[in-house]
C-alpha angles and dihedrals in degrees: 000000000000090000091054090048091050092048088050092053093044090051090047091050091051094052091044091049091046089052091048093050091051093046092049094046099040107019128227093289095062097029097121093050089042092057091053091046093048094043089053090048093049090045096052087048094055093045091052091048093049091050088063092057101049110149115247116242118249112239 
């Protein structure tokens, strides 16, 4: 149960941190468009990082 609670708090921390970054970068007026832009930026970063760790095929 403690692991579930820790995962919940960690996920909540990530969500609020993402919201704070978007609010700080784009302001409250462009928050919705900022969320889309930052999500695309984070997604492309994760994709680039995962391309580097592709497993090698066994021959």
